[in-house]
N, C-alpha and C positions, 0 to 999 in steps of 0.2 A: 459308852466311852468313859464316863466318870467312874463307874464301877471298876473297870479294868485298870484305870490309872490308880485308883485308891488301893486295889488289891496288890498291884505291882509295888506300891510304896509301903505295903503292909500296914495300912491304916484302917481301923474299923470305922464303920459309919458313925459310931458314937464319938470317936476321937476327931474325925473330920468335922462333925457338927460342932464340937467344942472349939476347935481351932477357928472355925468360921463364925462362931457365935450364932449358929442356926440350930433349929430343932432337928433331931435325928430323923424324924419322920419326913421332914422336908428333903433331906439328903436322899432318902429312899425314893421319894416321889420323883426327884430329879433323875436318879439312876434308872428308873422305870419309864421315863419319858412322859410322866403324868403332869409335870410342871415344867415351865420354861423359866430359866433363871434371869434375873435382872442383870444389868451391867455391874452393879455393886456386888451382887452375889458372885458373879464370875471373878471379880477382883478379889473377893475374900477367899474363894476357892484357890485361885492361883497363888495367893500368899501362903495358904496352908500347905501347898506343895512346893513352896520355895521357888516358884516360877514367876516371871513377869506375865502380865495378862496376854501380851502378844504371843509368847511361847505357848501358853495354854491353848490359845486359839489356833495356832499352827498345828499343834498335836491333834486337836479336834478335826481340823480341816484335812489333815493327812489321813486320819482314820476314816473320815467320811468319804473321801475320794477312793479309798481302797475297797469300799463295799462293792 
């Protein structure tokens, strides 16, 4: 989900990491499902995409249900 959202917004892993004040390798781990984000990390990611947290979670829920 995170990878597709990031590529839709034309943001590199490096740029997303910079916007979230996270390491690029952590973004990669999140995208591959190797790590689970904390609530604070989700909040940072939502802000990087100019979304509120509930909108980010709604997008995730919709994509998860469409599987």
